[in-house]
Structure formats: C-alpha cells, structure tokens
N, C-alpha and C positions, 0 to 999 in steps of 0.2 A: 501214354496219357499223362498229362501234366497233373501233378499233385496239387498245385496251387496257381491261381492267377498271378499272384505276386510272390516273387522269390526274393527274399531279403539279401542285400549285399553281404551282410554279416549274419551268419546263422546263430542269432542270439536272441532269446526271448527277454521280455521285460524283467522276468524274475531272475534272469542270469546277470543282469546289469547292476552295477553299484549305483545307488541313488541316495543322495544326501543333500542337505541344504547348503547354501553358500555359507562358508565358515564365519566370515566376519566382513566388515567394511573394507578391509585391505584386499580381500579376495574379490569383493564386488567391484572395486575400482579397477583391478586387473582385468576382470571380465568386460567391464564397461569400455575401457580404452582400447581393448583388443577387438571389440565387436565391430562388424561391418554391416551385417544384415539388420535392417530396421526392425524386423520382428524380434530379434534378440534384444535390441535396445529397448523396445517397448516392454518386453518381459522383465528386463532388469529394472526399469523404472517402476513397473507395477509392484515389484516385491521389495524395492530398495528400503522402504521405511520399516520393514520388519527384520532387517539384517542387524545382527549384533555388532557392538563395538569392542567386544572382548578380543584381546590379542591372542593369536594362535601360538606365538612365541615372543620372547623378549626383544627380538630384533625388529619386530614390526612397529610401525608408527602408531601412536595412540590417537585415534580419532574420536569425535563426539558428535552429538546431534547437530550442533551448529555447523560443523564441516559438511554434513550431509545436506542440510537446508541450503547452504550457500551454493553447493554444486547444483542442486535442483534449480535454484534461481538462475544460475549461469546457463544451464541447458535450456530452460524455458524461455530465456530472453529472445524475443522475436516471434513468439507463437502467434500473436495477432497479425503481425506481418504486413501492416499497411505500408511499411517503408521497404518491403522486400529485403529485410535484414538477413534473410537466410538464402538469398539468391546470389550465386557466385558466377563470375564470368567464365570460369573454367568448366561450368556445367555444360555449356554449349547447348546442343540439341538432344542430349542424352535422355532416353526414356527407358524405364524398366517395366516389364510385364509382371503384374502381381496377381494374376488370376483372370477370371472371366465373369462377365455380368450374366443376368438371367437370360439374355438373348444370345449368349455364346460369344459375344464380342470381348476382345482382350481389354482388361483394365490396365492402363499405363500410367505411370507416375514419373515425374521428373525428380532429380536429386533434391531440388528445392522443395517439392511437395512432400517428399519423404522426411526431410529435415523438419518441415512444419508439423508433420504428424508426430514426430518424436518430441519436438518442443512443446506441442499442445499436451501430450501425455505427461510431460514433466510438470506443466502448469496445473493440470487437473489433479495430479498427486499432491502438489503444494496446497491446492484448495482444500482437499479433504483431510490432509494430514498436518497442515500448519495453520492456514487461515481460519478454518472452521473451529478447530480445537481451542484456539486462543480466545475466540469470542464466545465460546460456550459458557464461560463463567459470567453470570449476570452482573450488571453494574452495582447492584446493591449488595453483592457478596463481599464479605470482609477481605477475601483473598484476591479481589479483582485487580487492584493496583499491583499487588505482589506478583501475580501471574504475568501481567504485562511487563513488569520490570525484569522478571526472570527470563521471559521469552524474547523480549525486544531490546531492552536497555543493557542488561548485563552481558549479553552476547554480541553486542555491536551490530545487530541485524537491522537497526533503524536506518543506518546508512545504506545497507544493501537494498532494503525495501524502497527507499526514496530514489535510489538509482534505477531500480527495476521499473518503477512507475514515474520516471522523470518526465519533465515537460519538454516537448519538442515542437519545432516549427515545421509544419507540413504544408508547403505551398501557401504560405502566409496565413495559415490557420494553426493555432496552438492546440496541441492534443496531448494526451497522456499516453506515454509508451506502454505497450502491453495491456491496454484496455480497449475494448471494442468501440468503434466510432459511433455506433447506433445502439440505442437502448434495446431495440427489438432483436439485436444480434447477440445479446448476452446469453451465454450458456448457464445452466443451473449451477455449475461449479464456479463460473466467474462471479455469480452473485454472492458466493461466499467471500471472494476476494474484496468485493465492493463493501459488503457488510463489515469486513475487517478494517478497511480504510476509514469508514465512518466511525467505527469504534476507536480506532487509533487517533482520529482527530479529537475525540472527546478526552482520551487519555492525555494527549499532549497539553491540553488546556487545563485539565483538572489536576495534573500531577503537582504534588507539593513536596518540598524538600523535607527530608527527615529531621525531626527535632533533635538537636544535639543533647538536650536535657534528658532524652530517653536512653542515652548511651553512657557507659562508664567513661570517666575522664580520659583513661588511657586510649580509648578508641575514637574519641571525638575528632581528632585531626584527620583520621582516615575517612570518617563519615562526612566531614566537611569537604574533603577533596572529592569524594564520590558525588555529593550534592552539586558541587561546582561543575564537574564533568558532565553529569546528567543534564543540568540546567543549560549548559552551553550547547549540548547536542539537541535538546528539545527546542530551544529558542531558534537554532539554525534550521530546524525542520518545519517550523510553523509557516513561513512564507511558501514553502513547497506544498504543504498541506492545503493552504488557501487556493493554490492553483488546482489541486485535485478536486476540492469541494466545488469550486466554480465550474469545473468541467463536468462534474456529476450533477450539477444543479442543486447542490446541497449546502450552500452557504448558510442556510438557516440553522445548521447544526451549531454554529458559533454564537447564536443569539444569547445563550446564558452567560457568555464571557465577552459580550460586546464592549463593556467598559474596560476590559483587560487587554484589548488589542494595542500592541505597542507600535512604535513608528515603523519598523520593518514590515509588520503586517499591514498597516495602513498604506504604506508605500506600495506594497504588492497589489493590494486592492485597486489603488489608483492606476498602477501600471496596466492591470487587466482592463479596467474601465476605459482607459484611453486607447485601447485597441479597437474599440467599437467604431462602426462606420455609420454614416448617414447616407441613406439611399434616396433616390428620387421618389420612390413610393412612400417612404416614411418621412420624407424631408420636412419642410419644403427646401430643396436645394437643386441647383441646376445640374450638378454632376455629383456622383457619389464621391464621398471623401471621408477621411478620418475625423472624429470629433475633435473639437478644440478645447473643450473644458468639461467639467464634471456635469454641468447642467445638460449639455448636449449629449453626454453619455447616458444620462437618465432618460432623455428624450428618445435615444436610440434603443432603450430597453435593456441596458446593461445591469444585470443583477449586482455586480460588484459596485457599480456607481450608486445604486439605490441603498446598498448596505453601508457605504460610506456616509450617505445622507442620513440614514437611520442612526448611525453612530454619532454624527455631529449633532443631530436634533436631541437624542437622548442625553448626550453629554452636556449640552447647553441647558436643557431643562432640568437635569439632575443638579447642576450647579445652581440654577436659579431657585429651585425648590429647597435646596439645602440652605441657601442664603435666607430664604423666607422663614424656614424653620428656626434658624439661628436667631433671626431678628425677633421672632415670636417668643423664643425662650428668654432672650434678653429683656423683651417687653414685660413678660410675666415676672421675671426676677425684679425688674424695676418697680412693678406694681406692688409686689410683696414688700419691697424695701420702703416704698411710700407708705404702705399700710402700717408697717412696723413703726416708722417715724411719727406718723399721725397719731397712732394709739398712745404714744408716750407723751404727747403734748397735753 
C-alpha cells in the first residue's frame, strides 16, 4: 500500500529547507538574467521594488533606486505591443503549454505572448511603485516641486520617460509608444501612468529656476549650472509633451501657460495640426487630402489647430488691451498735469 499519492523527488519538508529573502539588488540581477521560466520572472518583478541596495560585500557594485527604475522601464518597453515589439522571427511556431482551462483544454502561449506578460508585469509594477507615488504629493504641497526634481530631474529619468512614451508613426498615424490606442482599453494601472504624464506636463511649465540670491556666494556658480542644465532638459521635453497631451486629448492642461508657449512649442502644435486630413464627408472636397493651412486644420477639427488659434487670439487681444490700458494711464496722467497747471494760473 502506498503511503502517499505524491512522492517527492527530494525527501525534504519545508521546515528542512533554507528560506531567506533575496540579499540585495546584485543578487536580484543575477537571478533575473539567469531566469528562463516566465513564472520566475513574474515573481522577481513582483518583489523587485522591495529588494535592498545594501552591498553584501565591498566587491559588489553599488546600485540605487534609479538603476532599478531604469531596468523596469527597459523590461516594460513594448508591453502595449501594437507594433509587435516583442515578436521575434526566431520564435517560429513555438508554443508552450501552461496549464488547462475550465474545459480541460490546454492553454498555450507563444514566446511573444510570454514576453508580453512579463513586460506588462514590469509596467504594472512601475505604475504602482513609481508613477503613482510621484503624483501622490498634491500640487499645493510645498514639497511638490522638490519631489518632482528629486524623482525626475536629479536622476536623469526625464529622458528615459520621454523615450519610453515616445512618438511613433504607425501606418501614417502618430501614436505614443507604450500607451493603449483606445481609452476603453486602459487598465487601472495605466491610468496611474496617464495621471503621471498630465502632472509631469504641469511640472514642466510651472518649473522655475532657483534664485541665486537664496544661496551662499560660494555655491551660486553650481546652482547656476544646475539651473541651466534643468532648463535645457525641460525645454527640450516640452515639444514631446505637447505630442503626448494631444494624443491624450488633454491640450487644455496648457491653457494656464498659453502665453508662455515658445517657438518650438508652437512649431510642434503647427506640425500636429498640419497632419489633419479633409475627407469627403467633412469636406467639401472631391478627394480626401491633407490640409493646406491652419484654417483648414481647424475645419478638420484639429485640437492643435484650435489651440494655436486660441493662442493667437489671446496674444493679440492681450497686446491690444495692454495698449489701451497704457493709453488710459497716459491720458489720466495728462489730465492730472493739466489740472495742476490750470490750478496755478
């Protein structure tokens, strides 16, 4: 008579085994790059943000949280996969059985589908461990800008983020890499990423250089260099962010800074507007074609075109109203002068 239905290969109970956490990020990396089973990869990604950066010995490389975030971005790239970024010719017709469904039929996944599952897990972990925590500080909090600068600017992650969510041409349609193509397809976690991008847009336009007067004379040169580096990075990111906002249908986020839009930003808006097309339904045109000017882009319903028009109108009216106010002030000053001269006669 058999003692057990299942006879373990190794006669060892759980209590007999050594169980410990992953020592540090160095060991996590070793486990990650040696893993082949997707289940192991998913487990490592799930626990990766809780792993220590303390070195086990002095010969190990010293990593920090930025290294971890950058790796997660690298793994997550392609998770949305509209461009089949994770499909390789070498995959062929390979399929793996990973269990059975409720009807007893085998569940099969291709290597591409397994990669997508791993990439999606990395993206989900970024959403809850990076995107969401950064936006948890409310805009009115005095530490708001500081947290963004520490998390994004001082670590150089802005370039990584803009590359991850870069603009791509997909069959003559411009899309944002690693964002779902349809609003209804967005997962709960992806909404954290979108909220992060909208908050990042506000940060880019509201960021101000540090006042040199607030620093000791000996440190002002260093602060000035940091201001210059940050300004260069932020100004370079603004046209990219305009693409993201237009894609998300959120150009209105920029309305508080509509007078601060510089030439590169306006050029990007114009570039987006001129991608619009006139169709026979919304014409009237005999054949569908690209718009020829800004007015046609407005007629085609381009939000970017209407935003440019709004900028032009507000800038023109602001200049006119300012001229009126200046003339009224001059008129009032002249009236006072006349009154003074008249009273002395």
